[in-house]
C-alpha positions in Angstrom: 4.0 -3.3 -5.6 4.7 -6.4 -7.7 2.9 -8.8 -9.8 4.1 -12.0 -11.5 6.6 -11.3 -14.2 6.9 -7.6 -13.5 10.2 -7.8 -11.7 13.3 -9.9 -12.3 16.2 -10.5 -10.0 18.2 -7.5 -11.2 15.3 -5.1 -10.6 14.6 -6.7 -7.2 18.2 -6.0 -6.2 17.8 -2.3 -7.0 14.2 -2.0 -5.7 15.2 -0.3 -2.4 17.7 2.2 -4.0 14.9 4.8 -4.6 14.1 4.9 -0.9 17.7 5.8 -0.1 17.7 9.0 -2.2 16.3 12.3 -0.9 13.0 12.1 -2.8 12.4 8.5 -1.8 13.2 9.2 1.9 10.8 12.2 1.9 7.9 10.4 0.2 8.5 7.3 2.3 8.3 9.3 5.6 5.0 10.9 4.7 3.5 7.7 3.5 4.4 5.8 6.7 3.1 8.7 8.8 -0.2 8.5 6.9 -0.5 4.8 7.7 0.0 5.3 11.4 -2.5 8.2 11.5 -5.2 6.3 9.7 -4.8 2.8 11.0 -3.7 3.5 14.5 -2.0 0.1 14.9 -1.5 -1.4 18.3 1.6 -3.4 19.4 1.2 -7.1 19.0 -1.3 -6.9 16.2 -0.8 -9.3 13.3 -0.4 -7.7 9.8 -0.2 -9.1 6.3 1.3 -7.0 3.6 0.1 -8.2 0.2 2.7 -7.4 -2.4 5.4 -7.0 0.2 8.2 -6.8 -2.4 11.6 -6.6 -0.8 10.2 -6.2 2.7 10.8 -2.4 3.0 7.5 -1.8 4.7 7.7 -5.1 6.7 10.7 -3.6 8.5 8.6 -0.6 9.4 5.7 -2.6 10.6 8.0 -4.7 12.7 9.5 -1.6 14.3 6.0 -0.5 15.2 5.7 -3.6 17.3 3.4 -5.4 14.9 3.7 -9.0 13.9 4.1 -8.8 10.1 3.9 -11.3 7.4 4.3 -10.8 3.7 3.1 -12.4 0.4 4.4 -11.6 -3.1 4.3 -13.3 -6.5 8.0 -12.6 -7.1 10.5 -15.1 -5.8 13.3 -12.6 -6.5 11.6 -10.0 -4.3 11.0 -12.4 -1.5 14.6 -13.5 -1.6 15.7 -9.9 -0.9 13.0 -9.6 1.8 14.3 -12.7 3.5 17.8 -11.4 3.6 16.8 -8.4 5.6 14.2 -9.8 7.9 14.4 -12.2 10.8 12.8 -15.6 11.0 9.9 -14.1 13.0 8.4 -12.6 9.8 6.5 -15.1 7.6 7.1 -14.7 3.9 5.2 -16.7 1.2 4.8 -16.8 -2.5 1.3 -15.9 -3.7 -0.9 -13.5 -5.6 -3.2 -10.8 -4.3 -6.2 -12.3 -6.1 -5.8 -15.6 -4.4 -4.4 -15.5 -0.9 -3.6 -18.8 0.7 -4.9 -17.9 4.2 -8.1 -18.7 6.1 -10.8 -16.1 6.7 -10.0 -13.5 9.3 -6.3 -14.6 9.6 -4.8 -11.2 10.3 -5.8 -8.1 12.4 -4.6 -5.8 9.6 -4.1 -6.4 5.9 -2.2 -3.8 3.9 -2.0 -3.3 0.1 0.4 -0.5 -0.7 0.7 0.4 -4.4 -0.6 -3.1 -5.3 -4.1 -2.5 -6.8 -2.4 -0.5 -9.5 -0.7 -3.7 -10.8 -3.3 -6.3 -10.2 -4.9 -8.1 -13.1 -8.2 -8.2 -11.2 -8.2 -5.4 -8.5 -11.7 -6.1 -7.4 -10.8 -9.8 -6.6 -7.7 -8.6 -4.8 -9.8 -6.3 -2.7 -12.3 -9.1 -1.9 -9.5 -11.4 -0.8 -8.0 -8.8 1.4 -11.3 -8.2 3.1 -11.8 -11.9 3.6 -8.5 -12.4 5.5 -8.6 -9.4 7.7 -10.1 -9.4 11.2 -10.2 -5.6 11.9 -8.8 -3.3 9.2 -7.7 -3.1 5.6 -5.3 -0.4 4.5 -4.9 0.7 0.9 -2.0 2.9 -0.3 -2.8 3.9 -3.8 -1.3 6.2 -6.5 -3.8 9.0 -7.2 -4.7 9.5 -10.8 -5.6 13.2 -10.4 -2.3 14.3 -8.7 0.3 16.3 -10.6 2.9 13.7 -10.0 0.9 10.8 -11.4 -0.4 12.8 -14.3 3.3 13.3 -15.2 4.0 9.6 -14.8 1.2 8.7 -17.1 2.5 11.1 -19.7 6.1 9.9 -19.5 5.1 6.2 -19.9 3.8 7.0 -23.4 7.4 7.8 -24.4 9.7 5.6 -22.3 9.8 2.2 -20.6 8.8 2.4 -17.0 7.3 0.4 -14.2 4.3 2.6 -14.5 3.6 1.4 -18.1 1.7 -1.5 -16.5 0.1 0.6 -13.7 -3.6 1.5 -13.4 -4.1 4.7 -11.5 -7.2 5.5 -9.5 -9.1 8.5 -8.2 -10.5 8.5 -4.7 -14.0 8.4 -6.1 -13.2 5.3 -8.2 -11.8 3.6 -5.1 -14.9 4.5 -3.0 -17.1 2.9 -5.6 -14.9 -0.2 -5.7 -15.0 -0.5 -1.9 -18.7 0.0 -1.8 -19.2 -2.8 -4.3 -16.9 -5.2 -2.6 -17.2 -4.3 1.1 -20.8 -3.0 1.3 -21.3 -0.7 4.3 -17.7 -0.8 5.5 -16.3 2.2 7.3 -14.1 4.2 5.0 -11.6 6.9 6.0 -9.0 8.5 3.8 -6.4 11.2 3.5 -3.6 12.0 1.0 0.0 13.2 1.1 2.5 14.6 -1.4 0.7 17.5 -3.0 3.8 18.9 -4.8 6.2 17.2 -7.2 8.9 15.3 -5.3 11.7 17.3 -6.9 10.2 20.4 -5.1 10.4 18.9 -1.6 13.3 20.9 -0.4 11.5 24.2 -1.2 7.8 23.3 -0.6 7.9 20.8 2.3 6.2 23.1 4.7 3.4 23.8 2.3 3.3 20.2 1.4 2.7 19.2 5.0 0.0 21.8 5.3 -1.9 20.4 2.4 -1.2 16.7 3.3 -2.9 14.6 5.9 -6.2 15.9 4.8 -9.0 14.7 2.5 -7.2 16.3 -0.4 -8.2 14.7 -3.7 -5.0 16.0 -5.3 -2.3 14.3 -3.2 -0.1 11.9 -5.1 -0.5 9.1 -2.5 -3.9 8.1 -1.1 -4.2 6.3 2.2 -7.5 4.5 2.8 -8.5 2.7 6.0 -11.4 0.3 5.7 -13.2 -1.4 8.6 -15.4 -4.2 7.2 -19.1 -3.8 8.2 -19.1 -7.1 10.2 -16.2 -5.9 12.4 -17.8 -2.5 12.9 -21.0 -4.2 14.3 -18.8 -6.4 16.6 -17.0 -3.3 17.9 -20.3 -1.4 18.4 -21.8 -4.4 20.3 -18.9 -5.0 22.6 
């Protein structure tokens, strides 16, 4: 979730604090469950997280039995990530729009709250498609959700990380994927229907409305299988 210049060392040091609070833990659990449901990763698969930040998701991917690697434009973020990960995880400095990897380098490529902060999201999507062998996962903040409408209003009146964010609807994302990935297979669902501050009281209803093709969930999970890989699977 980081682009060059967006975070300094002080922010990087506090980046994981949100996940330790009750709202962050709740949102994080649902978002990770959504990844597993849509991607269905297999142990031993290689995964590149573009915009890995402090490595929070890389720890999760490692615990799933994947072989994760991360790239991020912030040296401060990568320094925090390196402090919590083992030498088995590969970390490198780079931007989503220009990945320093060969074609089809990873089984899975994940961009989680990254497109929102890219200067050229279409180019970032093309690069992600280029370096994946099997699947591309996008985790995106939904423009039409109550939570993100609130965030967009607040950023008019106060400094926030979201001041630099570009929010998307599922329909905008479908059009972008169609332009950049052609006839790729596209599956999606969303989570977090209610405001996070309501999670203690509405978690059952939230689960009922989440993990569906609900265009109002705050977090959209999208799994893309490039057309070329789809043909290979069909012919195998």
